[in-house]
N, CA, C and O atoms as a Tinker XYZ file with bonds, in Angstrom:
   520  protein
     1  N    -28.309000  -11.411000   -5.498000    73     2
     2  CA   -27.844000  -10.102000   -5.854000    64     1     3
     3  C    -26.946000   -9.586000   -4.874000    63     2     4     5
     4  O    -25.804000   -9.228000   -5.163000    81     3
     5  N    -27.490000   -9.530000   -3.568000    73     3     6
     6  CA   -26.821000   -9.070000   -2.559000    64     5     7
     7  C    -25.354000   -9.619000   -2.010000    63     6     8     9
     8  O    -24.438000   -9.052000   -1.414000    81     7
     9  N    -25.555000  -11.051000   -2.501000    73     7    10
    10  CA   -24.513000  -11.816000   -1.971000    64     9    11
    11  C    -23.139000  -11.784000   -2.999000    63    10    12    13
    12  O    -21.996000  -12.081000   -2.649000    81    11
    13  N    -23.564000  -11.348000   -4.347000    73    11    14
    14  CA   -22.570000  -11.390000   -5.300000    64    13    15
    15  C    -21.890000   -9.979000   -5.068000    63    14    16    17
    16  O    -20.676000   -9.855000   -5.234000    81    15
    17  N    -22.846000   -8.710000   -4.607000    73    15    18
    18  CA   -22.102000   -7.448000   -4.396000    64    17    19
    19  C    -21.068000   -7.943000   -2.925000    63    18    20    21
    20  O    -19.912000   -7.530000   -2.837000    81    19
    21  N    -21.464000   -8.534000   -2.233000    73    19    22
    22  CA   -20.609000   -8.545000   -1.054000    64    21    23
    23  C    -19.197000   -9.311000   -1.435000    63    22    24    25
    24  O    -18.084000   -9.039000   -0.985000    81    23
    25  N    -19.525000  -10.299000   -2.346000    73    23    26
    26  CA   -18.195000  -10.858000   -2.679000    64    25    27
    27  C    -17.275000  -10.240000   -3.715000    63    26    28    29
    28  O    -16.092000  -10.568000   -3.801000    81    27
    29  N    -17.855000   -9.325000   -4.509000    73    27    30
    30  CA   -17.085000   -8.101000   -4.884000    64    29    31
    31  C    -16.408000   -7.329000   -4.109000    63    30    32    33
    32  O    -15.204000   -7.098000   -4.220000    81    31
    33  N    -17.275000   -6.814000   -3.143000    73    31    34
    34  CA   -16.361000   -5.946000   -1.939000    64    33    35
    35  C    -15.364000   -6.552000   -1.302000    63    34    36    37
    36  O    -14.513000   -5.839000   -0.770000    81    35
    37  N    -15.266000   -7.914000   -1.227000    73    35    38
    38  CA   -14.321000   -8.685000   -0.330000    64    37    39
    39  C    -13.256000   -8.468000   -1.357000    63    38    40    41
    40  O    -12.276000   -7.777000   -1.080000    81    39
    41  N    -13.418000   -9.091000   -2.661000    73    39    42
    42  CA   -12.366000   -8.936000   -3.541000    64    41    43
    43  C    -11.632000   -7.805000   -3.761000    63    42    44    45
    44  O    -10.404000   -7.775000   -3.840000    81    43
    45  N    -12.406000   -6.835000   -3.866000    73    43    46
    46  CA   -12.103000   -5.333000   -3.874000    64    45    47
    47  C    -10.992000   -5.210000   -2.866000    63    46    48    49
    48  O     -9.832000   -4.972000   -3.202000    81    47
    49  N    -11.400000   -5.387000   -1.557000    73    47    50
    50  CA   -10.775000   -5.333000   -0.314000    64    49    51
    51  C     -9.352000   -5.985000   -0.359000    63    50    52    53
    52  O     -8.282000   -5.524000    0.039000    81    51
    53  N     -9.611000   -7.087000   -0.903000    73    51    54
    54  CA    -8.442000   -8.065000   -0.856000    64    53    55
    55  C     -7.353000   -7.551000   -1.653000    63    54    56    57
    56  O     -6.185000   -7.651000   -1.277000    81    55
    57  N     -7.802000   -6.826000   -3.095000    73    55    58
    58  CA    -6.910000   -6.556000   -3.896000    64    57    59
    59  C     -5.960000   -5.167000   -3.269000    63    58    60    61
    60  O     -4.781000   -4.910000   -3.514000    81    59
    61  N     -7.015000   -4.344000   -2.316000    73    59    62
    62  CA    -6.393000   -3.020000   -1.843000    64    61    63
    63  C     -5.389000   -3.491000   -0.950000    63    62    64    65
    64  O     -4.318000   -2.891000   -0.863000    81    63
    65  N     -5.648000   -4.570000   -0.237000    73    63    66
    66  CA    -4.893000   -4.820000    0.914000    64    65    67
    67  C     -3.652000   -5.542000    0.435000    63    66    68    69
    68  O     -2.632000   -5.429000    1.115000    81    67
    69  N     -3.634000   -6.339000   -0.769000    73    67    70
    70  CA    -2.361000   -6.727000   -1.393000    64    69    71
    71  C     -1.492000   -5.358000   -2.082000    63    70    72    73
    72  O     -0.264000   -5.338000   -2.169000    81    71
    73  N     -2.150000   -4.546000   -2.416000    73    71    74
    74  CA    -1.363000   -3.432000   -3.083000    64    73    75
    75  C     -0.814000   -2.606000   -1.872000    63    74    76    77
    76  O      0.226000   -1.964000   -2.015000    81    75
    77  N     -1.538000   -2.609000   -0.598000    73    75    78
    78  CA    -0.860000   -1.767000    0.546000    64    77    79
    79  C      0.163000   -2.546000    1.058000    63    78    80    81
    80  O      1.125000   -1.909000    1.488000    81    79
    81  N      0.217000   -3.829000    1.133000    73    79    82
    82  CA     1.245000   -4.474000    1.522000    64    81    83
    83  C      2.492000   -4.336000    0.673000    63    82    84    85
    84  O      3.593000   -3.993000    1.103000    81    83
    85  N      2.193000   -4.644000   -0.586000    73    83    86
    86  CA     3.413000   -4.509000   -1.775000    64    85    87
    87  C      3.891000   -2.983000   -1.746000    63    86    88    89
    88  O      5.084000   -2.783000   -1.517000    81    87
    89  N      3.177000   -2.065000   -1.928000    73    87    90
    90  CA     3.581000   -0.601000   -1.800000    64    89    91
    91  C      4.169000   -0.213000   -0.156000    63    90    92    93
    92  O      3.433000   -0.002000    0.807000    81    91
    93  N      5.524000   -0.191000   -0.146000    73    91    94
    94  CA     5.915000   -0.242000    1.187000    64    93    95
    95  C      5.599000    1.173000    1.841000    63    94    96    97
    96  O      5.454000    1.345000    3.051000    81    95
    97  N      5.499000    2.316000    0.718000    73    95    98
    98  CA     5.438000    3.523000    1.564000    64    97    99
    99  C      3.891000    3.741000    1.933000    63    98   100   101
   100  O      3.592000    4.518000    2.840000    81    99
   101  N      3.001000    3.101000    1.277000    73    99   102
   102  CA     1.644000    3.112000    1.820000    64   101   103
   103  C      1.687000    2.334000    3.111000    63   102   104   105
   104  O      1.010000    2.792000    4.032000    81   103
   105  N      2.350000    1.270000    3.317000    73   103   106
   106  CA     2.381000    0.355000    4.199000    64   105   107
   107  C      2.671000    1.101000    5.448000    63   106   108   109
   108  O      1.959000    1.138000    6.451000    81   107
   109  N      3.869000    1.719000    5.247000    73   107   110
   110  CA     4.600000    2.384000    6.448000    64   109   111
   111  C      3.692000    3.805000    6.983000    63   110   112   113
   112  O      3.749000    4.284000    8.116000    81   111
   113  N      2.928000    4.270000    5.934000    73   111   114
   114  CA     2.179000    5.467000    6.195000    64   113   115
   115  C      1.057000    4.965000    7.035000    63   114   116   117
   116  O      0.676000    5.704000    7.943000    81   115
   117  N      0.348000    3.569000    6.825000    73   115   118
   118  CA    -0.480000    3.142000    7.722000    64   117   119
   119  C     -0.035000    2.797000    9.191000    63   118   120   121
   120  O     -0.717000    2.937000   10.206000    81   119
   121  N      1.164000    2.350000    9.101000    73   119   122
   122  CA     1.764000    1.978000   10.307000    64   121   123
   123  C      2.243000    3.282000   11.243000    63   122   124   125
   124  O      2.355000    3.278000   12.469000    81   123
   125  N      2.457000    4.238000   10.464000    73   123   126
   126  CA     2.878000    5.557000   11.311000    64   125   127
   127  C      1.632000    6.056000   11.866000    63   126   128   129
   128  O      1.673000    6.357000   13.059000    81   127
   129  N      0.548000    6.204000   11.258000    73   127   130
   130  CA    -0.727000    6.663000   11.809000    64   129   131
   131  C     -1.185000    5.633000   12.608000    63   130   132   133
   132  O     -2.073000    6.052000   13.351000    81   131
   133  N     -0.939000    4.424000   12.768000    73   131   134
   134  CA    -1.548000    3.352000   13.600000    64   133   135
   135  C     -0.761000    3.435000   14.971000    63   134   136   137
   136  O     -1.296000    3.187000   16.052000    81   135
   137  N      0.499000    3.790000   14.827000    73   135   138
   138  CA     1.375000    3.947000   15.733000    64   137   139
   139  C      1.056000    4.956000   16.688000    63   138   140   141
   140  O      0.847000    4.777000   17.888000    81   139
   141  N      1.033000    6.104000   16.016000    73   139   142
   142  CA     0.507000    7.213000   16.611000    64   141   143
   143  C     -0.872000    7.279000   17.561000    63   142   144   145
   144  O     -0.926000    7.784000   18.683000    81   143
   145  N     -1.904000    6.685000   16.878000    73   143   146
   146  CA    -2.984000    6.470000   17.642000    64   145   147
   147  C     -3.112000    5.671000   18.728000    63   146   148   149
   148  O     -3.850000    5.961000   19.669000    81   147
   149  N     -2.331000    4.506000   18.665000    73   147   150
   150  CA    -1.818000    3.551000   19.832000    64   149   151
   151  C     -1.235000    4.512000   20.967000    63   150   152   153
   152  O     -1.715000    4.580000   22.098000    81   151
   153  N     -0.160000    5.229000   20.525000    73   151   154
   154  CA     0.438000    5.957000   21.509000    64   153   155
   155  C     -0.312000    6.975000   22.531000    63   154   156   157
   156  O     -0.120000    7.244000   23.717000    81   155
   157  N     -1.378000    7.488000   21.432000    73   155   158
   158  CA    -2.193000    8.660000   22.107000    64   157   159
   159  C     -3.191000    7.774000   23.027000    63   158   160   161
   160  O     -3.383000    8.278000   24.133000    81   159
   161  N     -3.745000    6.769000   22.827000    73   159   162
   162  CA    -4.813000    6.039000   23.403000    64   161   163
   163  C     -4.218000    5.282000   24.565000    63   162   164   165
   164  O     -4.857000    5.153000   25.610000    81   163
   165  N     -2.938000    4.749000   24.399000    73   163   166
   166  CA    -2.177000    4.166000   25.768000    64   165   167
   167  C     -1.365000    4.975000   26.403000    63   166   168   169
   168  O     -0.528000    4.501000   27.170000    81   167
   169  N     -1.462000    6.285000   26.205000    73   167   170
   170  CA    -0.479000    7.300000   26.832000    64   169   171
   171  C     -0.165000    7.155000   28.338000    63   170   172   173
   172  O      0.973000    7.246000   28.799000    81   171
   173  N     -1.257000    6.925000   29.044000    73   171   174
   174  CA    -0.947000    6.817000   30.507000    64   173   175
   175  C     -0.337000    5.641000   31.106000    63   174   176   177
   176  O      0.313000    5.639000   32.151000    81   175
   177  N     -0.659000    4.395000   30.185000    73   175   178
   178  CA     0.229000    3.240000   30.398000    64   177   179
   179  C      1.579000    3.263000   30.130000    63   178   180   181
   180  O      2.399000    2.685000   30.842000    81   179
   181  N      1.907000    4.004000   28.978000    73   179   182
   182  CA     3.105000    4.175000   28.617000    64   181   183
   183  C      4.041000    5.046000   29.470000    63   182   184   185
   184  O      5.235000    4.790000   29.625000    81   183
   185  N      3.400000    6.096000   30.011000    73   183   186
   186  CA     4.083000    6.800000   30.848000    64   185   187
   187  C      4.573000    6.291000   32.145000    63   186   188   189
   188  O      5.444000    6.871000   32.793000    81   187
   189  N      3.951000    5.106000   32.540000    73   187   190
   190  CA     4.423000    4.112000   33.635000    64   189   191
   191  C      5.782000    3.750000   33.304000    63   190   192   193
   192  O      6.554000    3.568000   34.246000    81   191
   193  N      6.210000    3.613000   32.096000    73   191   194
   194  CA     7.706000    3.317000   32.015000    64   193   195
   195  C      8.788000    4.339000   32.157000    63   194   196   197
   196  O      9.961000    4.176000   31.824000    81   195
   197  N      8.220000    5.504000   32.734000    73   195   198
   198  CA     9.133000    6.600000   33.172000    64   197   199
   199  C      9.545000    7.379000   31.625000    63   198   200   201
   200  O     10.633000    7.954000   31.572000    81   199
   201  N      8.845000    7.376000   30.664000    73   199   202
   202  CA     9.086000    7.961000   29.402000    64   201   203
   203  C      8.680000    9.505000   29.479000    63   202   204   205
   204  O      7.490000    9.623000   29.774000    81   203
   205  N      9.248000   10.544000   29.322000    73   203   206
   206  CA     8.826000   12.101000   29.373000    64   205   207
   207  C      7.717000   12.108000   28.626000    63   206   208   209
   208  O      7.797000   11.497000   27.560000    81   207
   209  N      6.674000   12.644000   28.895000    73   207   210
   210  CA     5.351000   13.262000   28.207000    64   209   211
   211  C      5.815000   13.965000   26.921000    63   210   212   213
   212  O      5.112000   13.819000   25.921000    81   211
   213  N      6.990000   14.755000   26.844000    73   211   214
   214  CA     7.315000   15.530000   25.563000    64   213   215
   215  C      7.732000   14.512000   24.871000    63   214   216   217
   216  O      7.272000   14.470000   23.730000    81   215
   217  N      8.560000   13.541000   25.213000    73   215   218
   218  CA     9.236000   12.542000   24.046000    64   217   219
   219  C      8.112000   11.614000   23.288000    63   218   220   221
   220  O      8.243000   11.177000   22.144000    81   219
   221  N      6.954000   11.391000   24.167000    73   219   222
   222  CA     5.695000   10.579000   23.942000    64   221   223
   223  C      5.125000   11.332000   22.788000    63   222   224   225
   224  O      4.908000   10.812000   21.694000    81   223
   225  N      4.862000   12.754000   23.123000    73   223   226
   226  CA     4.100000   13.484000   22.148000    64   225   227
   227  C      4.809000   14.015000   20.824000    63   226   228   229
   228  O      4.233000   14.479000   19.840000    81   227
   229  N      6.085000   13.863000   20.991000    73   227   230
   230  CA     6.942000   14.143000   20.003000    64   229   231
   231  C      7.117000   12.899000   19.021000    63   230   232   233
   232  O      7.230000   13.083000   17.809000    81   231
   233  N      7.135000   11.603000   19.597000    73   231   234
   234  CA     7.454000   10.467000   18.937000    64   233   235
   235  C      5.888000   10.132000   17.933000    63   234   236   237
   236  O      5.854000    9.631000   16.809000    81   235
   237  N      4.784000   10.566000   18.721000    73   235   238
   238  CA     3.179000   10.304000   18.195000    64   237   239
   239  C      3.102000   11.302000   17.176000    63   238   240   241
   240  O      2.477000   11.002000   16.159000    81   239
   241  N      3.591000   12.367000   17.254000    73   239   242
   242  CA     3.422000   13.493000   16.275000    64   241   243
   243  C      4.266000   13.338000   14.997000    63   242   244   245
   244  O      3.840000   13.640000   13.882000    81   243
   245  N      5.524000   12.832000   15.246000    73   243   246
   246  CA     6.147000   12.383000   13.967000    64   245   247
   247  C      5.689000   11.073000   13.247000    63   246   248   249
   248  O      5.684000   10.908000   12.028000    81   247
   249  N      5.293000   10.139000   14.227000    73   247   250
   250  CA     4.461000    9.045000   13.339000    64   249   251
   251  C      3.493000    9.320000   12.566000    63   250   252   253
   252  O      3.319000    8.829000   11.451000    81   251
   253  N      2.650000   10.303000   13.233000    73   251   254
   254  CA     1.234000   10.767000   12.439000    64   253   255
   255  C      1.743000   11.608000   11.168000    63   254   256   257
   256  O      1.153000   11.481000   10.095000    81   255
   257  N      2.790000   12.425000   11.293000    73   255   258
   258  CA     3.091000   13.396000   10.287000    64   257   259
   259  C      3.795000   12.465000    9.302000    63   258   260   261
   260  O      3.751000   12.865000    8.139000    81   259
   261  N      4.395000   11.384000    9.497000    73   259   262
   262  CA     5.029000   10.660000    8.391000    64   261   263
   263  C      4.181000    9.933000    7.861000    63   262   264   265
   264  O      4.381000    9.596000    6.694000    81   263
   265  N      3.114000    9.524000    8.475000    73   263   266
   266  CA     2.217000    8.557000    8.156000    64   265   267
   267  C      1.287000    9.052000    7.319000    63   266   268   269
   268  O      0.927000    8.417000    6.328000    81   267
   269  N      0.734000   10.402000    7.675000    73   267   270
   270  CA    -0.143000   11.093000    6.775000    64   269   271
   271  C      0.606000   11.549000    5.690000    63   270   272   273
   272  O      0.115000   11.479000    4.563000    81   271
   273  N      1.956000   12.101000    5.898000    73   271   274
   274  CA     2.771000   12.324000    4.217000    64   273   275
   275  C      2.732000   11.420000    3.503000    63   274   276   277
   276  O      2.219000   11.594000    2.398000    81   275
   277  N      3.256000   10.125000    3.860000    73   275   278
   278  CA     3.454000    8.858000    2.812000    64   277   279
   279  C      1.942000    8.524000    2.351000    63   278   280   281
   280  O      1.821000    8.522000    1.126000    81   279
   281  N      0.814000    8.253000    3.048000    73   279   282
   282  CA    -0.396000    8.165000    2.603000    64   281   283
   283  C     -0.868000    9.361000    1.300000    63   282   284   285
   284  O     -1.448000    9.222000    0.223000    81   283
   285  N     -0.375000   10.377000    1.921000    73   283   286
   286  CA    -1.098000   11.690000    0.835000    64   285   287
   287  C     -0.047000   11.280000   -0.371000    63   286   288   289
   288  O     -0.600000   10.856000   -1.386000    81   287
   289  N      0.838000   11.321000   -0.387000    73   287   290
   290  CA     1.984000   10.887000   -1.266000    64   289   291
   291  C      1.546000    9.771000   -2.195000    63   290   292   293
   292  O      1.467000   10.091000   -3.381000    81   291
   293  N      1.257000    8.559000   -1.884000    73   291   294
   294  CA     0.759000    7.547000   -2.513000    64   293   295
   295  C     -0.847000    7.575000   -2.558000    63   294   296   297
   296  O     -1.397000    6.476000   -2.627000    81   295
   297  N     -1.508000    8.522000   -2.532000    73   295   298
   298  CA    -2.578000    8.645000   -2.518000    64   297   299
   299  C     -3.350000    7.437000   -2.004000    63   298   300   301
   300  O     -4.088000    6.813000   -2.767000    81   299
   301  N     -3.198000    7.096000   -0.736000    73   299   302
   302  CA    -3.631000    6.031000   -0.073000    64   301   303
   303  C     -3.595000    4.609000   -0.683000    63   302   304   305
   304  O     -4.380000    3.702000   -0.406000    81   303
   305  N     -2.514000    4.552000   -1.597000    73   303   306
   306  CA    -2.465000    3.423000   -2.354000    64   305   307
   307  C     -3.285000    3.186000   -3.692000    63   306   308   309
   308  O     -3.127000    2.191000   -4.399000    81   307
   309  N     -4.173000    4.205000   -3.957000    73   307   310
   310  CA    -4.949000    4.293000   -5.042000    64   309   311
   311  C     -4.287000    4.032000   -6.419000    63   310   312   313
   312  O     -4.789000    3.389000   -7.341000    81   311
   313  N     -3.068000    4.644000   -6.404000    73   311   314
   314  CA    -2.495000    4.534000   -7.616000    64   313   315
   315  C     -1.871000    3.273000   -7.923000    63   314   316   317
   316  O     -1.718000    2.986000   -9.110000    81   315
   317  N     -1.448000    2.393000   -6.926000    73   315   318
   318  CA    -0.829000    1.279000   -6.962000    64   317   319
   319  C     -1.984000    0.262000   -7.245000    63   318   320   321
   320  O     -1.759000   -0.752000   -7.906000    81   319
   321  N     -3.300000    0.561000   -6.706000    73   319   322
   322  CA    -4.513000   -0.557000   -7.046000    64   321   323
   323  C     -4.712000   -0.270000   -8.319000    63   322   324   325
   324  O     -4.777000   -1.239000   -9.076000    81   323
   325  N     -4.850000    1.006000   -8.863000    73   323   326
   326  CA    -5.558000    0.918000  -10.415000    64   325   327
   327  C     -4.332000    0.433000  -11.460000    63   326   328   329
   328  O     -4.608000   -0.123000  -12.523000    81   327
   329  N     -2.847000    0.723000  -11.012000    73   327   330
   330  CA    -1.957000    0.158000  -11.939000    64   329   331
   331  C     -2.101000   -1.590000  -12.018000    63   330   332   333
   332  O     -2.059000   -2.248000  -13.057000    81   331
   333  N     -2.285000   -2.139000  -10.588000    73   331   334
   334  CA    -2.503000   -3.417000  -10.375000    64   333   335
   335  C     -3.595000   -3.908000  -11.461000    63   334   336   337
   336  O     -3.402000   -4.736000  -12.351000    81   335
   337  N     -4.576000   -3.327000  -11.229000    73   335   338
   338  CA    -6.070000   -3.712000  -12.115000    64   337   339
   339  C     -5.812000   -3.558000  -13.572000    63   338   340   341
   340  O     -6.312000   -4.292000  -14.425000    81   339
   341  N     -5.007000   -2.567000  -13.812000    73   339   342
   342  CA    -4.819000   -2.351000  -15.273000    64   341   343
   343  C     -3.812000   -3.423000  -15.869000    63   342   344   345
   344  O     -3.827000   -3.818000  -17.035000    81   343
   345  N     -2.878000   -3.853000  -14.810000    73   343   346
   346  CA    -1.819000   -4.845000  -15.293000    64   345   347
   347  C     -2.455000   -6.072000  -15.209000    63   346   348   349
   348  O     -1.907000   -6.882000  -15.956000    81   347
   349  N     -3.414000   -6.543000  -14.584000    73   347   350
   350  CA    -4.219000   -7.701000  -14.905000    64   349   351
   351  C     -5.054000   -7.737000  -16.001000    63   350   352   353
   352  O     -5.262000   -8.804000  -16.577000    81   351
   353  N     -5.541000   -6.740000  -16.347000    73   351   354
   354  CA    -6.234000   -6.643000  -17.558000    64   353   355
   355  C     -5.434000   -6.726000  -18.762000    63   354   356   357
   356  O     -5.913000   -7.332000  -19.721000    81   355
   357  N     -4.053000   -6.101000  -18.869000    73   355   358
   358  CA    -3.145000   -6.124000  -19.750000    64   357   359
   359  C     -2.713000   -7.654000  -20.041000    63   358   360   361
   360  O     -2.657000   -8.176000  -21.155000    81   359
   361  N     -2.438000   -8.222000  -18.877000    73   359   362
   362  CA    -2.119000   -9.880000  -18.796000    64   361   363
   363  C     -3.100000  -10.559000  -19.469000    63   362   364   365
   364  O     -2.760000  -11.128000  -20.507000    81   363
   365  N     -4.506000  -10.642000  -19.029000    73   363   366
   366  CA    -5.384000  -11.116000  -19.335000    64   365   367
   367  C     -5.716000  -11.039000  -20.786000    63   366   368   369
   368  O     -6.037000  -12.104000  -21.313000    81   367
   369  N     -5.695000   -9.912000  -21.562000    73   367   370
   370  CA    -5.743000   -9.753000  -22.813000    64   369   371
   371  C     -4.521000  -10.163000  -23.643000    63   370   372   373
   372  O     -4.610000  -10.978000  -24.561000    81   371
   373  N     -3.334000   -9.544000  -23.269000    73   371   374
   374  CA    -2.124000  -10.259000  -24.063000    64   373   375
   375  C     -1.535000  -11.315000  -23.608000    63   374   376   377
   376  O     -0.468000  -11.629000  -24.135000    81   375
   377  N     -2.036000  -12.081000  -22.589000    73   375   378
   378  CA    -1.140000  -13.287000  -22.008000    64   377   379
   379  C      0.277000  -12.906000  -21.880000    63   378   380   381
   380  O      1.107000  -13.810000  -21.981000    81   379
   381  N      0.646000  -11.788000  -21.687000    73   379   382
   382  CA     2.206000  -11.309000  -21.400000    64   381   383
   383  C      2.217000   -9.758000  -20.713000    63   382   384   385
   384  O      1.232000   -9.022000  -20.656000    81   383
   385  N      3.333000   -9.500000  -20.295000    73   383   386
   386  CA     3.449000   -8.115000  -19.688000    64   385   387
   387  C      4.831000   -7.659000  -20.350000    63   386   388   389
   388  O      5.966000   -8.008000  -20.025000    81   387
   389  N      4.456000   -6.839000  -21.302000    73   387   390
   390  CA     5.822000   -6.504000  -22.369000    64   389   391
   391  C      6.719000   -5.672000  -21.413000    63   390   392   393
   392  O      6.404000   -5.516000  -20.233000    81   391
   393  N      7.781000   -5.173000  -21.921000    73   391   394
   394  CA     8.830000   -4.214000  -21.302000    64   393   395
   395  C      8.217000   -3.006000  -21.648000    63   394   396   397
   396  O      8.080000   -2.119000  -20.805000    81   395
   397  N      7.774000   -2.863000  -22.982000    73   395   398
   398  CA     6.887000   -1.550000  -23.084000    64   397   399
   399  C      5.826000   -1.016000  -22.148000    63   398   400   401
   400  O      5.928000   -0.029000  -21.420000    81   399
   401  N      4.859000   -1.773000  -22.275000    73   399   402
   402  CA     4.013000   -1.572000  -21.093000    64   401   403
   403  C      4.609000   -1.139000  -19.594000    63   402   404   405
   404  O      4.249000   -0.112000  -19.019000    81   403
   405  N      5.593000   -2.099000  -19.048000    73   403   406
   406  CA     6.159000   -1.760000  -17.700000    64   405   407
   407  C      6.584000   -0.686000  -17.875000    63   406   408   409
   408  O      6.215000    0.124000  -17.025000    81   407
   409  N      7.411000   -0.200000  -18.859000    73   407   410
   410  CA     8.250000    1.066000  -18.940000    64   409   411
   411  C      7.457000    2.202000  -18.886000    63   410   412   413
   412  O      8.027000    3.242000  -18.557000    81   411
   413  N      6.048000    2.248000  -19.180000    73   411   414
   414  CA     5.169000    3.308000  -19.341000    64   413   415
   415  C      4.844000    3.677000  -17.787000    63   414   416   417
   416  O      4.405000    4.775000  -17.446000    81   415
   417  N      5.128000    2.585000  -16.880000    73   415   418
   418  CA     4.792000    3.091000  -15.585000    64   417   419
   419  C      5.940000    3.671000  -14.761000    63   418   420   421
   420  O      6.627000    2.896000  -14.096000    81   419
   421  N      6.169000    4.854000  -14.760000    73   419   422
   422  CA     7.314000    5.546000  -14.273000    64   421   423
   423  C      7.525000    5.752000  -12.879000    63   422   424   425
   424  O      8.616000    5.843000  -12.314000    81   423
   425  N      6.320000    5.820000  -12.341000    73   423   426
   426  CA     6.240000    6.278000  -11.179000    64   425   427
   427  C      6.098000    4.976000  -10.158000    63   426   428   429
   428  O      5.404000    3.990000  -10.407000    81   427
   429  N      6.881000    5.166000   -8.977000    73   427   430
   430  CA     7.014000    4.038000   -8.009000    64   429   431
   431  C      5.879000    3.180000   -7.839000    63   430   432   433
   432  O      5.964000    1.977000   -8.084000    81   431
   433  N      4.525000    3.872000   -7.323000    73   431   434
   434  CA     3.300000    3.228000   -7.277000    64   433   435
   435  C      2.961000    2.437000   -8.427000    63   434   436   437
   436  O      2.790000    1.220000   -8.368000    81   435
   437  N      2.857000    3.168000   -9.540000    73   435   438
   438  CA     2.760000    2.195000  -10.782000    64   437   439
   439  C      3.375000    1.073000  -11.019000    63   438   440   441
   440  O      2.819000    0.017000  -11.322000    81   439
   441  N      4.467000    1.242000  -10.901000    73   439   442
   442  CA     5.426000   -0.007000  -11.019000    64   441   443
   443  C      5.292000   -1.094000  -10.350000    63   442   444   445
   444  O      5.513000   -2.244000  -10.728000    81   443
   445  N      4.772000   -0.568000   -8.926000    73   443   446
   446  CA     4.585000   -1.528000   -7.696000    64   445   447
   447  C      3.223000   -2.552000   -8.212000    63   446   448   449
   448  O      3.216000   -3.770000   -8.029000    81   447
   449  N      2.208000   -1.857000   -8.819000    73   447   450
   450  CA     0.881000   -2.035000   -9.108000    64   449   451
   451  C      1.119000   -3.262000  -10.093000    63   450   452   453
   452  O      0.527000   -4.331000   -9.944000    81   451
   453  N      2.070000   -3.012000  -11.149000    73   451   454
   454  CA     2.176000   -3.679000  -12.280000    64   453   455
   455  C      3.070000   -4.786000  -12.106000    63   454   456   457
   456  O      2.882000   -5.722000  -12.883000    81   455
   457  N      4.084000   -4.914000  -11.194000    73   455   458
   458  CA     4.962000   -5.979000  -10.612000    64   457   459
   459  C      3.988000   -6.784000  -10.001000    63   458   460   461
   460  O      3.927000   -7.988000  -10.247000    81   459
   461  N      3.289000   -6.271000   -9.293000    73   459   462
   462  CA     2.220000   -7.187000   -8.566000    64   461   463
   463  C      1.545000   -7.960000   -9.268000    63   462   464   465
   464  O      1.498000   -9.178000   -9.096000    81   463
   465  N      0.809000   -7.188000  -10.339000    73   463   466
   466  CA     0.044000   -8.085000  -11.310000    64   465   467
   467  C      0.881000   -9.058000  -12.155000    63   466   468   469
   468  O      0.408000  -10.141000  -12.500000    81   467
   469  N      1.940000   -8.731000  -12.437000    73   467   470
   470  CA     2.974000   -9.681000  -13.419000    64   469   471
   471  C      3.419000  -10.875000  -11.982000    63   470   472   473
   472  O      3.355000  -12.074000  -12.257000    81   471
   473  N      3.706000  -10.605000  -11.008000    73   471   474
   474  CA     4.049000  -11.676000  -10.344000    64   473   475
   475  C      2.965000  -12.692000  -10.030000    63   474   476   477
   476  O      3.240000  -13.877000   -9.845000    81   475
   477  N      1.693000  -12.198000   -9.971000    73   475   478
   478  CA     0.384000  -13.172000   -9.661000    64   477   479
   479  C      0.602000  -13.943000  -10.968000    63   478   480   481
   480  O      0.495000  -15.164000  -10.856000    81   479
   481  N      0.813000  -13.589000  -11.867000    73   479   482
   482  CA     0.606000  -14.387000  -13.283000    64   481   483
   483  C      1.968000  -14.985000  -13.638000    63   482   484   485
   484  O      2.322000  -15.092000  -14.812000    81   483
   485  N      2.632000  -15.324000  -12.738000    73   483   486
   486  CA     3.867000  -15.891000  -12.727000    64   485   487
   487  C      4.863000  -15.270000  -13.965000    63   486   488   489
   488  O      5.553000  -16.028000  -14.647000    81   487
   489  N      4.850000  -14.053000  -14.131000    73   487   490
   490  CA     5.611000  -13.123000  -15.226000    64   489   491
   491  C      6.770000  -12.387000  -14.471000    63   490   492   493
   492  O      7.383000  -11.523000  -15.098000    81   491
   493  N      7.111000  -12.653000  -13.210000    73   491   494
   494  CA     8.240000  -11.699000  -12.807000    64   493   495
   495  C      9.479000  -11.828000  -13.462000    63   494   496   497
   496  O     10.272000  -10.900000  -13.303000    81   495
   497  N      9.834000  -12.836000  -14.208000    73   495   498
   498  CA    11.185000  -12.595000  -14.755000    64   497   499
   499  C     11.068000  -11.392000  -16.096000    63   498   500   501
   500  O     12.050000  -10.874000  -16.628000    81   499
   501  N      9.829000  -11.158000  -16.412000    73   499   502
   502  CA    10.122000  -10.177000  -17.325000    64   501   503
   503  C     10.425000   -8.541000  -16.724000    63   502   504   505
   504  O     10.928000   -7.626000  -17.376000    81   503
   505  N     10.008000   -8.496000  -15.443000    73   503   506
   506  CA    10.292000   -7.367000  -14.763000    64   505   507
   507  C     11.871000   -7.291000  -14.236000    63   506   508   509
   508  O     12.610000   -6.307000  -14.261000    81   507
   509  N     12.107000   -8.380000  -13.842000    73   507   510
   510  CA    13.683000   -8.808000  -13.120000    64   509   511
   511  C     14.611000   -8.693000  -14.391000    63   510   512   513
   512  O     15.761000   -8.381000  -14.082000    81   511
   513  N     14.397000   -8.871000  -15.768000    73   511   514
   514  CA    15.205000   -8.582000  -16.856000    64   513   515
   515  C     15.569000   -7.354000  -17.215000    63   514   516   517
   516  O     16.673000   -7.118000  -17.707000    81   515
   517  N     14.461000   -6.258000  -16.947000    73   515   518
   518  CA    14.473000   -5.063000  -17.416000    64   517   519
   519  C     15.531000   -4.096000  -16.554000    63   518   520
   520  O     15.676000   -2.913000  -16.861000    81   519
């Protein structure tokens, strides 16, 4: 039972990682936050390159602000993940992804999730024709 639960969590994480990689706003949000953290952690080492402290602080603040904003707007990739899962269910049920289903996903994050599900099922030509 516990082994099955671990496999399920690993699959959920793999799905989330695919969605983060596919949704460029979520991905750049995580990159922005990460670079800000790295800048703060290695601040003393970076200063040895004669970068003014105010410039380093400003760069870290901008990266953190952009990263946080991008992640908040994309709901940390949750919308993409949900749309991806719904798209997979739709394809499994109907063995296709119709323009009507894809057209219902008007927001960027939802379209990215649906497009990822279609691409994995080999149905990307439906998305490209639209």
